[in-house]
PDB file of N, CA, C and O in Angstrom, chain B, residues numbered from 101:
ATOM      1  N   MET B 101      90.784 -47.904 -66.995  1.00  0.00           N
ATOM      2  CA  MET B 101      90.725 -46.697 -66.921  1.00  0.00           C
ATOM      3  C   MET B 101      90.135 -46.041 -68.361  1.00  0.00           C
ATOM      4  O   MET B 101      90.015 -46.684 -69.403  1.00  0.00           O
ATOM      5  N   MET B 102      89.761 -44.479 -68.167  1.00  0.00           N
ATOM      6  CA  MET B 102      89.046 -44.563 -69.237  1.00  0.00           C
ATOM      7  C   MET B 102      90.702 -43.658 -70.103  1.00  0.00           C
ATOM      8  O   MET B 102      91.884 -43.492 -69.802  1.00  0.00           O
ATOM      9  N   MET B 103      89.799 -43.318 -71.232  1.00  0.00           N
ATOM     10  CA  MET B 103      91.711 -42.707 -72.075  1.00  0.00           C
ATOM     11  C   MET B 103      90.850 -41.772 -72.314  1.00  0.00           C
ATOM     12  O   MET B 103      89.663 -41.804 -72.641  1.00  0.00           O
ATOM     13  N   LEU B 104      92.095 -40.356 -71.973  1.00  0.00           N
ATOM     14  CA  LEU B 104      91.815 -39.089 -71.734  1.00  0.00           C
ATOM     15  C   LEU B 104      91.411 -38.435 -73.985  1.00  0.00           C
ATOM     16  O   LEU B 104      91.995 -38.830 -74.994  1.00  0.00           O
ATOM     17  N   ASP B 105      90.716 -37.821 -73.910  1.00  0.00           N
ATOM     18  CA  ASP B 105      90.307 -37.781 -75.429  1.00  0.00           C
ATOM     19  C   ASP B 105      91.409 -36.652 -75.804  1.00  0.00           C
ATOM     20  O   ASP B 105      91.065 -35.675 -76.470  1.00  0.00           O
ATOM     21  N   TRP B 106      92.711 -36.811 -75.367  1.00  0.00           N
ATOM     22  CA  TRP B 106      93.598 -35.851 -76.279  1.00  0.00           C
ATOM     23  C   TRP B 106      94.504 -36.765 -76.820  1.00  0.00           C
ATOM     24  O   TRP B 106      95.419 -36.305 -77.503  1.00  0.00           O
ATOM     25  N   THR B 107      94.423 -38.027 -76.639  1.00  0.00           N
ATOM     26  CA  THR B 107      94.755 -38.899 -76.657  1.00  0.00           C
ATOM     27  C   THR B 107      95.328 -39.861 -77.739  1.00  0.00           C
ATOM     28  O   THR B 107      96.378 -40.258 -78.243  1.00  0.00           O
ATOM     29  N   ARG B 108      93.444 -40.030 -77.789  1.00  0.00           N
ATOM     30  CA  ARG B 108      92.579 -40.205 -79.542  1.00  0.00           C
ATOM     31  C   ARG B 108      93.589 -39.526 -80.628  1.00  0.00           C
ATOM     32  O   ARG B 108      93.678 -39.822 -81.820  1.00  0.00           O
ATOM     33  N   ARG B 109      94.265 -38.619 -79.969  1.00  0.00           N
ATOM     34  CA  ARG B 109      94.685 -38.442 -81.883  1.00  0.00           C
ATOM     35  C   ARG B 109      95.991 -37.384 -81.640  1.00  0.00           C
ATOM     36  O   ARG B 109      96.122 -36.234 -82.059  1.00  0.00           O
ATOM     37  N   ALA B 110      97.101 -38.374 -80.633  1.00  0.00           N
ATOM     38  CA  ALA B 110      98.696 -38.012 -80.602  1.00  0.00           C
ATOM     39  C   ALA B 110      99.227 -38.740 -81.336  1.00  0.00           C
ATOM     40  O   ALA B 110      99.061 -39.959 -81.371  1.00  0.00           O
ATOM     41  N   ALA B 111      99.982 -38.059 -82.065  1.00  0.00           N
ATOM     42  CA  ALA B 111     101.227 -39.059 -82.601  1.00  0.00           C
ATOM     43  C   ALA B 111     101.511 -40.168 -83.210  1.00  0.00           C
ATOM     44  O   ALA B 111     101.498 -40.661 -84.338  1.00  0.00           O
ATOM     45  N   CYS B 112     101.939 -40.576 -81.448  1.00  0.00           N
ATOM     46  CA  CYS B 112     102.498 -41.958 -81.242  1.00  0.00           C
ATOM     47  C   CYS B 112     101.013 -43.133 -80.821  1.00  0.00           C
ATOM     48  O   CYS B 112     101.249 -44.186 -80.227  1.00  0.00           O
ATOM     49  N   LEU B 113      99.849 -42.827 -81.147  1.00  0.00           N
ATOM     50  CA  LEU B 113      99.328 -43.736 -80.652  1.00  0.00           C
ATOM     51  C   LEU B 113      99.699 -44.786 -81.309  1.00  0.00           C
ATOM     52  O   LEU B 113      99.796 -45.843 -80.686  1.00  0.00           O
ATOM     53  N   ASP B 114      99.935 -44.753 -82.443  1.00  0.00           N
ATOM     54  CA  ASP B 114     100.075 -46.233 -83.094  1.00  0.00           C
ATOM     55  C   ASP B 114     101.400 -47.338 -82.935  1.00  0.00           C
ATOM     56  O   ASP B 114     101.585 -48.454 -83.420  1.00  0.00           O
ATOM     57  N   LEU B 115     102.193 -46.509 -82.052  1.00  0.00           N
ATOM     58  CA  LEU B 115     103.147 -46.497 -81.943  1.00  0.00           C
ATOM     59  C   LEU B 115     103.474 -47.586 -80.730  1.00  0.00           C
ATOM     60  O   LEU B 115     102.690 -47.691 -79.787  1.00  0.00           O
ATOM     61  N   ASP B 116     104.952 -48.568 -80.834  1.00  0.00           N
ATOM     62  CA  ASP B 116     105.210 -48.291 -79.739  1.00  0.00           C
ATOM     63  C   ASP B 116     105.903 -47.671 -78.336  1.00  0.00           C
ATOM     64  O   ASP B 116     106.930 -46.994 -78.374  1.00  0.00           O
ATOM     65  N   PRO B 117     105.176 -48.007 -77.067  1.00  0.00           N
ATOM     66  CA  PRO B 117     105.252 -47.144 -76.462  1.00  0.00           C
ATOM     67  C   PRO B 117     106.692 -47.446 -76.163  1.00  0.00           C
ATOM     68  O   PRO B 117     107.281 -46.483 -75.671  1.00  0.00           O
ATOM     69  N   GLU B 118     107.467 -48.609 -76.344  1.00  0.00           N
ATOM     70  CA  GLU B 118     108.552 -48.215 -75.397  1.00  0.00           C
ATOM     71  C   GLU B 118     110.034 -47.518 -76.199  1.00  0.00           C
ATOM     72  O   GLU B 118     111.196 -47.240 -75.904  1.00  0.00           O
ATOM     73  N   LEU B 119     109.071 -47.464 -77.424  1.00  0.00           N
ATOM     74  CA  LEU B 119     109.650 -46.171 -77.551  1.00  0.00           C
ATOM     75  C   LEU B 119     110.362 -45.024 -76.994  1.00  0.00           C
ATOM     76  O   LEU B 119     111.524 -44.649 -77.154  1.00  0.00           O
ATOM     77  N   PHE B 120     109.074 -44.396 -76.071  1.00  0.00           N
ATOM     78  CA  PHE B 120     108.996 -43.379 -75.223  1.00  0.00           C
ATOM     79  C   PHE B 120     109.292 -43.689 -74.032  1.00  0.00           C
ATOM     80  O   PHE B 120     109.275 -42.877 -73.108  1.00  0.00           O
ATOM     81  N   PHE B 121     109.531 -44.639 -73.945  1.00  0.00           N
ATOM     82  CA  PHE B 121     109.964 -45.054 -72.655  1.00  0.00           C
ATOM     83  C   PHE B 121     111.813 -45.270 -72.636  1.00  0.00           C
ATOM     84  O   PHE B 121     112.014 -46.429 -72.272  1.00  0.00           O
ATOM     85  N   PRO B 122     112.827 -44.724 -72.837  1.00  0.00           N
ATOM     86  CA  PRO B 122     114.004 -45.468 -72.442  1.00  0.00           C
ATOM     87  C   PRO B 122     114.564 -45.985 -71.586  1.00  0.00           C
ATOM     88  O   PRO B 122     114.323 -45.517 -70.473  1.00  0.00           O
ATOM     89  N   ILE B 123     115.362 -46.931 -71.640  1.00  0.00           N
ATOM     90  CA  ILE B 123     116.209 -46.996 -70.063  1.00  0.00           C
ATOM     91  C   ILE B 123     116.709 -46.178 -69.570  1.00  0.00           C
ATOM     92  O   ILE B 123     116.669 -46.005 -68.351  1.00  0.00           O
ATOM     93  N   SER B 124     117.385 -45.369 -70.468  1.00  0.00           N
ATOM     94  CA  SER B 124     118.540 -44.371 -69.804  1.00  0.00           C
ATOM     95  C   SER B 124     118.235 -43.049 -71.100  1.00  0.00           C
ATOM     96  O   SER B 124     117.882 -43.351 -72.239  1.00  0.00           O
ATOM     97  N   VAL B 125     118.441 -41.676 -70.668  1.00  0.00           N
ATOM     98  CA  VAL B 125     118.852 -40.717 -71.571  1.00  0.00           C
ATOM     99  C   VAL B 125     119.825 -40.242 -71.936  1.00  0.00           C
ATOM    100  O   VAL B 125     119.859 -39.261 -72.680  1.00  0.00           O
ATOM    101  N   GLU B 126     121.251 -41.099 -71.292  1.00  0.00           N
ATOM    102  CA  GLU B 126     122.235 -40.826 -72.391  1.00  0.00           C
ATOM    103  C   GLU B 126     122.727 -41.975 -72.874  1.00  0.00           C
ATOM    104  O   GLU B 126     122.024 -42.977 -73.008  1.00  0.00           O
ATOM    105  N   GLY B 127     123.672 -41.939 -73.101  1.00  0.00           N
ATOM    106  CA  GLY B 127     124.385 -43.341 -73.529  1.00  0.00           C
ATOM    107  C   GLY B 127     123.378 -43.684 -75.356  1.00  0.00           C
ATOM    108  O   GLY B 127     122.853 -43.076 -76.288  1.00  0.00           O
ATOM    109  N   PRO B 128     123.603 -44.748 -74.976  1.00  0.00           N
ATOM    110  CA  PRO B 128     122.864 -45.334 -76.468  1.00  0.00           C
ATOM    111  C   PRO B 128     121.768 -44.983 -76.684  1.00  0.00           C
ATOM    112  O   PRO B 128     121.268 -44.855 -77.801  1.00  0.00           O
ATOM    113  N   SER B 129     121.233 -44.777 -75.601  1.00  0.00           N
ATOM    114  CA  SER B 129     119.518 -44.688 -75.320  1.00  0.00           C
ATOM    115  C   SER B 129     119.120 -43.360 -75.794  1.00  0.00           C
ATOM    116  O   SER B 129     117.946 -43.198 -76.128  1.00  0.00           O
ATOM    117  N   GLN B 130     120.397 -41.876 -75.902  1.00  0.00           N
ATOM    118  CA  GLN B 130     119.824 -40.626 -75.992  1.00  0.00           C
ATOM    119  C   GLN B 130     119.084 -40.561 -78.161  1.00  0.00           C
ATOM    120  O   GLN B 130     118.357 -39.710 -78.675  1.00  0.00           O
ATOM    121  N   SER B 131     119.677 -41.749 -78.765  1.00  0.00           N
ATOM    122  CA  SER B 131     118.950 -41.544 -80.167  1.00  0.00           C
ATOM    123  C   SER B 131     117.802 -41.983 -80.252  1.00  0.00           C
ATOM    124  O   SER B 131     117.121 -41.681 -81.232  1.00  0.00           O
ATOM    125  N   GLN B 132     117.088 -43.159 -78.817  1.00  0.00           N
ATOM    126  CA  GLN B 132     115.468 -43.526 -78.973  1.00  0.00           C
ATOM    127  C   GLN B 132     115.347 -42.362 -78.778  1.00  0.00           C
ATOM    128  O   GLN B 132     114.607 -41.702 -79.507  1.00  0.00           O
ATOM    129  N   VAL B 133     116.178 -41.673 -77.530  1.00  0.00           N
ATOM    130  CA  VAL B 133     115.069 -40.261 -76.624  1.00  0.00           C
ATOM    131  C   VAL B 133     114.547 -39.154 -78.068  1.00  0.00           C
ATOM    132  O   VAL B 133     113.377 -39.173 -78.448  1.00  0.00           O
ATOM    133  N   GLU B 134     115.361 -38.456 -78.585  1.00  0.00           N
ATOM    134  CA  GLU B 134     115.561 -38.579 -79.805  1.00  0.00           C
ATOM    135  C   GLU B 134     114.510 -38.530 -81.435  1.00  0.00           C
ATOM    136  O   GLU B 134     114.371 -37.786 -82.405  1.00  0.00           O
ATOM    137  N   ARG B 135     114.150 -39.394 -81.094  1.00  0.00           N
ATOM    138  CA  ARG B 135     113.582 -40.502 -82.704  1.00  0.00           C
ATOM    139  C   ARG B 135     111.743 -40.088 -81.932  1.00  0.00           C
ATOM    140  O   ARG B 135     110.698 -39.731 -82.475  1.00  0.00           O
ATOM    141  N   ALA B 136     112.042 -40.319 -80.751  1.00  0.00           N
ATOM    142  CA  ALA B 136     110.523 -40.280 -79.394  1.00  0.00           C
ATOM    143  C   ALA B 136     110.839 -38.735 -79.372  1.00  0.00           C
ATOM    144  O   ALA B 136     109.960 -38.198 -80.046  1.00  0.00           O
ATOM    145  N   LYS B 137     111.368 -38.167 -79.080  1.00  0.00           N
ATOM    146  CA  LYS B 137     111.146 -36.271 -79.800  1.00  0.00           C
ATOM    147  C   LYS B 137     110.824 -35.763 -80.917  1.00  0.00           C
ATOM    148  O   LYS B 137     110.170 -34.834 -81.390  1.00  0.00           O
ATOM    149  N   THR B 138     111.531 -36.722 -81.244  1.00  0.00           N
ATOM    150  CA  THR B 138     111.378 -36.564 -83.081  1.00  0.00           C
ATOM    151  C   THR B 138     109.814 -36.243 -83.505  1.00  0.00           C
ATOM    152  O   THR B 138     109.457 -35.345 -84.268  1.00  0.00           O
ATOM    153  N   VAL B 139     108.976 -37.188 -82.830  1.00  0.00           N
ATOM    154  CA  VAL B 139     106.959 -37.364 -83.025  1.00  0.00           C
ATOM    155  C   VAL B 139     106.925 -36.980 -82.774  1.00  0.00           C
ATOM    156  O   VAL B 139     106.486 -36.100 -83.514  1.00  0.00           O
ATOM    157  N   CYS B 140     107.140 -36.514 -81.539  1.00  0.00           N
ATOM    158  CA  CYS B 140     106.449 -35.400 -80.501  1.00  0.00           C
ATOM    159  C   CYS B 140     106.542 -33.468 -81.369  1.00  0.00           C
ATOM    160  O   CYS B 140     105.751 -32.531 -81.266  1.00  0.00           O
ATOM    161  N   HIS B 141     107.388 -33.547 -81.867  1.00  0.00           N
ATOM    162  CA  HIS B 141     107.850 -32.382 -82.220  1.00  0.00           C
ATOM    163  C   HIS B 141     106.248 -32.343 -83.692  1.00  0.00           C
ATOM    164  O   HIS B 141     105.586 -31.321 -83.872  1.00  0.00           O
ATOM    165  N   GLY B 142     106.007 -33.649 -84.471  1.00  0.00           N
ATOM    166  CA  GLY B 142     104.540 -32.901 -85.287  1.00  0.00           C
ATOM    167  C   GLY B 142     103.120 -33.144 -84.736  1.00  0.00           C
ATOM    168  O   GLY B 142     102.001 -33.087 -85.246  1.00  0.00           O
ATOM    169  N   CYS B 143     103.577 -33.433 -83.520  1.00  0.00           N
ATOM    170  CA  CYS B 143     102.316 -33.664 -82.659  1.00  0.00           C
ATOM    171  C   CYS B 143     101.202 -32.804 -82.393  1.00  0.00           C
ATOM    172  O   CYS B 143     101.363 -31.935 -81.535  1.00  0.00           O
ATOM    173  N   PRO B 144     100.319 -32.878 -82.862  1.00  0.00           N
ATOM    174  CA  PRO B 144      99.136 -32.113 -82.693  1.00  0.00           C
ATOM    175  C   PRO B 144      98.134 -32.165 -81.137  1.00  0.00           C
ATOM    176  O   PRO B 144      96.995 -31.707 -81.051  1.00  0.00           O
ATOM    177  N   VAL B 145      98.695 -32.659 -80.309  1.00  0.00           N
ATOM    178  CA  VAL B 145      98.547 -32.634 -79.040  1.00  0.00           C
ATOM    179  C   VAL B 145      99.478 -32.778 -77.951  1.00  0.00           C
ATOM    180  O   VAL B 145      99.168 -33.225 -76.847  1.00  0.00           O
ATOM    181  N   ARG B 146     100.963 -32.273 -78.384  1.00  0.00           N
ATOM    182  CA  ARG B 146     102.247 -31.481 -77.892  1.00  0.00           C
ATOM    183  C   ARG B 146     102.074 -30.796 -75.997  1.00  0.00           C
ATOM    184  O   ARG B 146     102.698 -30.900 -74.941  1.00  0.00           O
ATOM    185  N   GLU B 147     101.006 -30.209 -76.437  1.00  0.00           N
ATOM    186  CA  GLU B 147     100.921 -29.239 -75.435  1.00  0.00           C
ATOM    187  C   GLU B 147     100.132 -30.155 -73.892  1.00  0.00           C
ATOM    188  O   GLU B 147     100.619 -30.290 -72.770  1.00  0.00           O
ATOM    189  N   PRO B 148      98.587 -30.719 -74.512  1.00  0.00           N
ATOM    190  CA  PRO B 148      98.405 -31.058 -73.296  1.00  0.00           C
ATOM    191  C   PRO B 148      98.648 -32.926 -73.573  1.00  0.00           C
ATOM    192  O   PRO B 148      97.741 -33.758 -73.547  1.00  0.00           O
ATOM    193  N   CYS B 149      99.735 -33.129 -73.759  1.00  0.00           N
ATOM    194  CA  CYS B 149     100.691 -34.229 -73.005  1.00  0.00           C
ATOM    195  C   CYS B 149     101.262 -34.018 -72.662  1.00  0.00           C
ATOM    196  O   CYS B 149     101.818 -35.035 -72.249  1.00  0.00           O
ATOM    197  N   LEU B 150     101.959 -32.901 -72.298  1.00  0.00           N
ATOM    198  CA  LEU B 150     103.178 -32.321 -71.727  1.00  0.00           C
ATOM    199  C   LEU B 150     102.733 -31.816 -70.132  1.00  0.00           C
ATOM    200  O   LEU B 150     103.504 -31.864 -69.174  1.00  0.00           O
ATOM    201  N   GLU B 151     100.936 -31.192 -70.060  1.00  0.00           N
ATOM    202  CA  GLU B 151     100.335 -30.241 -69.419  1.00  0.00           C
ATOM    203  C   GLU B 151     100.331 -31.853 -68.822  1.00  0.00           C
ATOM    204  O   GLU B 151     100.976 -32.028 -67.788  1.00  0.00           O
ATOM    205  N   TYR B 152      99.904 -32.578 -69.191  1.00  0.00           N
ATOM    206  CA  TYR B 152      99.614 -33.657 -68.381  1.00  0.00           C
ATOM    207  C   TYR B 152     101.085 -34.225 -67.725  1.00  0.00           C
ATOM    208  O   TYR B 152     101.330 -33.922 -66.557  1.00  0.00           O
ATOM    209  N   ALA B 153     101.657 -34.712 -68.177  1.00  0.00           N
ATOM    210  CA  ALA B 153     102.716 -35.426 -67.139  1.00  0.00           C
ATOM    211  C   ALA B 153     103.199 -34.423 -66.167  1.00  0.00           C
ATOM    212  O   ALA B 153     103.537 -34.885 -65.077  1.00  0.00           O
ATOM    213  N   LEU B 154     103.358 -32.466 -66.424  1.00  0.00           N
ATOM    214  CA  LEU B 154     103.571 -32.025 -65.616  1.00  0.00           C
ATOM    215  C   LEU B 154     103.325 -32.292 -63.836  1.00  0.00           C
ATOM    216  O   LEU B 154     104.027 -32.444 -62.836  1.00  0.00           O
ATOM    217  N   THR B 155     101.471 -32.219 -64.293  1.00  0.00           N
ATOM    218  CA  THR B 155     100.095 -31.976 -64.053  1.00  0.00           C
ATOM    219  C   THR B 155     100.247 -33.493 -62.856  1.00  0.00           C
ATOM    220  O   THR B 155     100.085 -33.591 -61.639  1.00  0.00           O
ATOM    221  N   THR B 156     100.587 -34.385 -63.820  1.00  0.00           N
ATOM    222  CA  THR B 156     100.541 -35.948 -62.691  1.00  0.00           C
ATOM    223  C   THR B 156     102.255 -36.179 -62.682  1.00  0.00           C
ATOM    224  O   THR B 156     102.529 -37.379 -62.634  1.00  0.00           O
ATOM    225  N   ARG B 157     103.179 -35.485 -62.709  1.00  0.00           N
ATOM    226  CA  ARG B 157     104.363 -35.805 -62.447  1.00  0.00           C
ATOM    227  C   ARG B 157     105.427 -36.510 -62.434  1.00  0.00           C
ATOM    228  O   ARG B 157     106.249 -36.663 -61.530  1.00  0.00           O
ATOM    229  N   GLN B 158     105.370 -37.114 -63.897  1.00  0.00           N
ATOM    230  CA  GLN B 158     105.288 -38.015 -64.741  1.00  0.00           C
ATOM    231  C   GLN B 158     107.193 -38.094 -64.815  1.00  0.00           C
ATOM    232  O   GLN B 158     107.777 -37.337 -65.589  1.00  0.00           O
ATOM    233  N   ALA B 159     107.751 -38.793 -64.187  1.00  0.00           N
ATOM    234  CA  ALA B 159     108.832 -38.881 -63.613  1.00  0.00           C
ATOM    235  C   ALA B 159     110.020 -39.499 -64.861  1.00  0.00           C
ATOM    236  O   ALA B 159     111.162 -39.085 -65.058  1.00  0.00           O
ATOM    237  N   TYR B 160     109.220 -40.709 -65.638  1.00  0.00           N
ATOM    238  CA  TYR B 160     109.741 -41.216 -66.763  1.00  0.00           C
ATOM    239  C   TYR B 160     108.647 -41.165 -68.044  1.00  0.00           C
ATOM    240  O   TYR B 160     107.430 -41.188 -68.225  1.00  0.00           O
ATOM    241  N   GLY B 161     110.035 -41.070 -68.892  1.00  0.00           N
ATOM    242  CA  GLY B 161     109.107 -40.945 -70.480  1.00  0.00           C
ATOM    243  C   GLY B 161     109.586 -40.077 -71.231  1.00  0.00           C
ATOM    244  O   GLY B 161     110.322 -39.448 -70.470  1.00  0.00           O
ATOM    245  N   VAL B 162     109.651 -39.686 -72.079  1.00  0.00           N
ATOM    246  CA  VAL B 162     109.324 -38.600 -73.636  1.00  0.00           C
ATOM    247  C   VAL B 162     107.516 -38.842 -73.517  1.00  0.00           C
ATOM    248  O   VAL B 162     106.755 -39.782 -73.745  1.00  0.00           O
ATOM    249  N   TRP B 163     107.313 -36.898 -72.850  1.00  0.00           N
ATOM    250  CA  TRP B 163     105.776 -36.677 -73.027  1.00  0.00           C
ATOM    251  C   TRP B 163     105.744 -34.965 -73.815  1.00  0.00           C
ATOM    252  O   TRP B 163     105.969 -34.056 -73.016  1.00  0.00           O
ATOM    253  N   GLY B 164     105.579 -34.700 -74.740  1.00  0.00           N
ATOM    254  CA  GLY B 164     105.524 -33.818 -75.188  1.00  0.00           C
ATOM    255  C   GLY B 164     105.975 -33.069 -75.767  1.00  0.00           C
ATOM    256  O   GLY B 164     105.718 -31.912 -76.100  1.00  0.00           O
ATOM    257  N   GLY B 165     107.436 -34.432 -76.056  1.00  0.00           N
ATOM    258  CA  GLY B 165     108.742 -34.132 -76.290  1.00  0.00           C
ATOM    259  C   GLY B 165     109.731 -33.617 -75.316  1.00  0.00           C
ATOM    260  O   GLY B 165     110.773 -33.080 -75.693  1.00  0.00           O
ATOM    261  N   THR B 166     109.335 -33.814 -73.721  1.00  0.00           N
ATOM    262  CA  THR B 166     110.257 -33.395 -73.327  1.00  0.00           C
ATOM    263  C   THR B 166     111.206 -34.781 -72.974  1.00  0.00           C
ATOM    264  O   THR B 166     111.299 -35.638 -73.853  1.00  0.00           O
ATOM    265  N   ASP B 167     111.729 -34.927 -71.997  1.00  0.00           N
ATOM    266  CA  ASP B 167     112.267 -35.615 -71.183  1.00  0.00           C
ATOM    267  C   ASP B 167     112.095 -35.782 -69.494  1.00  0.00           C
ATOM    268  O   ASP B 167     111.225 -35.026 -69.063  1.00  0.00           O
ATOM    269  N   PRO B 168     112.582 -36.404 -68.724  1.00  0.00           N
ATOM    270  CA  PRO B 168     112.178 -35.857 -67.376  1.00  0.00           C
ATOM    271  C   PRO B 168     113.185 -34.641 -66.463  1.00  0.00           C
ATOM    272  O   PRO B 168     113.007 -33.935 -65.470  1.00  0.00           O
ATOM    273  N   GLU B 169     114.378 -34.896 -67.507  1.00  0.00           N
ATOM    274  CA  GLU B 169     115.428 -33.570 -66.586  1.00  0.00           C
ATOM    275  C   GLU B 169     114.584 -32.180 -67.435  1.00  0.00           C
ATOM    276  O   GLU B 169     114.618 -31.123 -66.805  1.00  0.00           O
ATOM    277  N   GLN B 170     113.882 -32.156 -68.750  1.00  0.00           N
ATOM    278  CA  GLN B 170     113.246 -31.057 -69.242  1.00  0.00           C
ATOM    279  C   GLN B 170     111.930 -31.017 -68.185  1.00  0.00           C
ATOM    280  O   GLN B 170     111.531 -29.931 -67.765  1.00  0.00           O
ATOM    281  N   ARG B 171     111.562 -31.738 -67.958  1.00  0.00           N
ATOM    282  CA  ARG B 171     110.312 -31.206 -66.850  1.00  0.00           C
ATOM    283  C   ARG B 171     110.232 -31.304 -65.487  1.00  0.00           C
ATOM    284  O   ARG B 171     109.280 -31.132 -64.726  1.00  0.00           O
ATOM    285  N   ARG B 172     112.034 -31.780 -65.176  1.00  0.00           N
ATOM    286  CA  ARG B 172     111.749 -30.854 -63.875  1.00  0.00           C
ATOM    287  C   ARG B 172     112.344 -29.438 -63.585  1.00  0.00           C
ATOM    288  O   ARG B 172     112.128 -28.787 -62.563  1.00  0.00           O
ATOM    289  N   GLU B 173     113.060 -29.094 -64.549  1.00  0.00           N
ATOM    290  CA  GLU B 173     113.373 -28.178 -65.231  1.00  0.00           C
ATOM    291  C   GLU B 173     111.890 -26.928 -65.223  1.00  0.00           C
ATOM    292  O   GLU B 173     111.742 -26.057 -64.366  1.00  0.00           O
ATOM    293  N   LEU B 174     111.162 -27.121 -66.144  1.00  0.00           N
ATOM    294  CA  LEU B 174     109.972 -26.724 -66.154  1.00  0.00           C
ATOM    295  C   LEU B 174     109.195 -26.811 -65.022  1.00  0.00           C
ATOM    296  O   LEU B 174     108.347 -26.045 -64.564  1.00  0.00           O
ATOM    297  N   SER B 175     109.469 -27.489 -64.782  1.00  0.00           N
ATOM    298  CA  SER B 175     107.979 -27.524 -62.724  1.00  0.00           C
ATOM    299  C   SER B 175     109.149 -26.534 -61.702  1.00  0.00           C
ATOM    300  O   SER B 175     108.883 -25.968 -60.642  1.00  0.00           O
ATOM    301  N   LEU B 176     110.362 -26.564 -62.370  1.00  0.00           N
ATOM    302  CA  LEU B 176     111.661 -25.623 -61.379  1.00  0.00           C
ATOM    303  C   LEU B 176     110.722 -24.239 -61.584  1.00  0.00           C
ATOM    304  O   LEU B 176     110.248 -23.418 -60.799  1.00  0.00           O
ATOM    305  N   ALA B 177     110.706 -24.363 -62.654  1.00  0.00           N
ATOM    306  CA  ALA B 177     110.803 -22.636 -63.024  1.00  0.00           C
ATOM    307  C   ALA B 177     109.050 -22.018 -62.707  1.00  0.00           C
ATOM    308  O   ALA B 177     108.832 -20.862 -62.345  1.00  0.00           O
ATOM    309  N   GLU B 178     107.605 -23.388 -63.006  1.00  0.00           N
ATOM    310  CA  GLU B 178     106.337 -22.861 -62.950  1.00  0.00           C
ATOM    311  C   GLU B 178     106.264 -22.245 -60.632  1.00  0.00           C
ATOM    312  O   GLU B 178     106.499 -22.845 -59.582  1.00  0.00           O
ATOM    313  N   PRO B 179     105.940 -21.224 -60.896  1.00  0.00           N
ATOM    314  CA  PRO B 179     105.153 -20.795 -59.695  1.00  0.00           C
ATOM    315  C   PRO B 179     104.718 -21.919 -59.226  1.00  0.00           C
ATOM    316  O   PRO B 179     104.151 -22.505 -60.148  1.00  0.00           O
ATOM    317  N   PRO B 180     104.683 -22.665 -58.050  1.00  0.00           N
ATOM    318  CA  PRO B 180     103.573 -23.290 -57.075  1.00  0.00           C
ATOM    319  C   PRO B 180     102.504 -22.903 -57.541  1.00  0.00           C
ATOM    320  O   PRO B 180     102.247 -21.700 -57.580  1.00  0.00           O
ATOM    321  N   ARG B 181     101.594 -23.900 -58.026  1.00  0.00           N
ATOM    322  CA  ARG B 181      99.444 -24.165 -57.901  1.00  0.00           C
ATOM    323  C   ARG B 181      99.443 -23.978 -56.527  1.00  0.00           C
ATOM    324  O   ARG B 181     100.161 -24.379 -55.611  1.00  0.00           O
ATOM    325  N   GLU B 182      98.714 -23.454 -56.586  1.00  0.00           N
ATOM    326  CA  GLU B 182      97.946 -23.284 -55.136  1.00  0.00           C
ATOM    327  C   GLU B 182      96.104 -24.424 -55.350  1.00  0.00           C
ATOM    328  O   GLU B 182      95.126 -24.382 -56.096  1.00  0.00           O
ATOM    329  N   SER B 183      96.595 -25.309 -54.132  1.00  0.00           N
ATOM    330  CA  SER B 183      95.382 -26.282 -54.596  1.00  0.00           C
ATOM    331  C   SER B 183      93.972 -25.990 -53.096  1.00  0.00           C
ATOM    332  O   SER B 183      94.033 -25.929 -51.868  1.00  0.00           O
ATOM    333  N   VAL B 184      92.885 -25.888 -54.108  1.00  0.00           N
ATOM    334  CA  VAL B 184      92.136 -25.344 -52.724  1.00  0.00           C
ATOM    335  C   VAL B 184      91.940 -25.671 -51.357  1.00  0.00           C
ATOM    336  O   VAL B 184      91.653 -25.057 -50.329  1.00  0.00           O
ATOM    337  N   HIS B 185      92.355 -27.617 -51.899  1.00  0.00           N
ATOM    338  CA  HIS B 185      92.650 -27.978 -50.372  1.00  0.00           C
ATOM    339  C   HIS B 185      93.104 -27.711 -49.532  1.00  0.00           C
ATOM    340  O   HIS B 185      92.868 -28.122 -48.395  1.00  0.00           O
ATOM    341  N   ALA B 186      94.238 -26.592 -50.032  1.00  0.00           N
ATOM    342  CA  ALA B 186      94.799 -25.785 -48.632  1.00  0.00           C
ATOM    343  C   ALA B 186      94.618 -24.843 -47.971  1.00  0.00           C
ATOM    344  O   ALA B 186      95.357 -24.556 -47.030  1.00  0.00           O
ATOM    345  N   GLN B 187      93.479 -24.080 -48.359  1.00  0.00           N
ATOM    346  CA  GLN B 187      93.169 -22.791 -47.482  1.00  0.00           C
ATOM    347  C   GLN B 187      92.538 -23.760 -46.812  1.00  0.00           C
ATOM    348  O   GLN B 187      91.827 -24.715 -47.125  1.00  0.00           O
ATOM    349  N   PRO B 188      93.104 -23.139 -45.467  1.00  0.00           N
ATOM    350  CA  PRO B 188      92.725 -23.679 -43.898  1.00  0.00           C
ATOM    351  C   PRO B 188      90.624 -23.958 -44.460  1.00  0.00           C
ATOM    352  O   PRO B 188      89.827 -23.471 -45.262  1.00  0.00           O
ATOM    353  N   LEU B 189      90.650 -24.901 -43.512  1.00  0.00           N
ATOM    354  CA  LEU B 189      88.539 -24.937 -43.001  1.00  0.00           C
ATOM    355  C   LEU B 189      88.853 -23.956 -42.510  1.00  0.00           C
ATOM    356  O   LEU B 189      89.929 -23.469 -42.160  1.00  0.00           O
ATOM    357  N   ARG B 190      87.097 -23.435 -42.472  1.00  0.00           N
ATOM    358  CA  ARG B 190      86.737 -22.247 -41.871  1.00  0.00           C
ATOM    359  C   ARG B 190      85.745 -23.055 -40.398  1.00  0.00           C
ATOM    360  O   ARG B 190      85.868 -24.247 -40.117  1.00  0.00           O
ATOM    361  N   GLY B 191      84.958 -22.236 -39.753  1.00  0.00           N
ATOM    362  CA  GLY B 191      84.231 -22.991 -38.426  1.00  0.00           C
ATOM    363  C   GLY B 191      85.200 -23.032 -37.267  1.00  0.00           C
ATOM    364  O   GLY B 191      84.917 -23.306 -36.101  1.00  0.00           O
ATOM    365  N   GLY B 192      86.200 -22.767 -37.683  1.00  0.00           N
ATOM    366  CA  GLY B 192      87.112 -23.070 -36.122  1.00  0.00           C
ATOM    367  C   GLY B 192      87.887 -24.310 -36.108  1.00  0.00           C
ATOM    368  O   GLY B 192      88.595 -24.585 -35.139  1.00  0.00           O
ATOM    369  N   ARG B 193      87.776 -25.207 -37.309  1.00  0.00           N
ATOM    370  CA  ARG B 193      88.377 -26.392 -36.859  1.00  0.00           C
ATOM    371  C   ARG B 193      90.140 -26.011 -37.589  1.00  0.00           C
ATOM    372  O   ARG B 193      91.058 -26.816 -37.436  1.00  0.00           O
TER     373      ARG B 193
END
């Protein structure tokens, strides 16, 4: 799979990916989530990372400085995007 261009500039590029995918976002794992979010806070590609996570509906991990619950809330707050595939076909089909 080809690497997305923005990922090459990510602050997390050389860090252990497990930091960004804790077992839980509660209890003892909360400190891990906070450490991951701290890395994201200073990341130059935080916005495209978050957009990617929202667009691809990433259900796990810290992306763009957000945890899964925060992304669910953001997704619910956004109006649904219309897909070009959702439009009816012309020509009687």
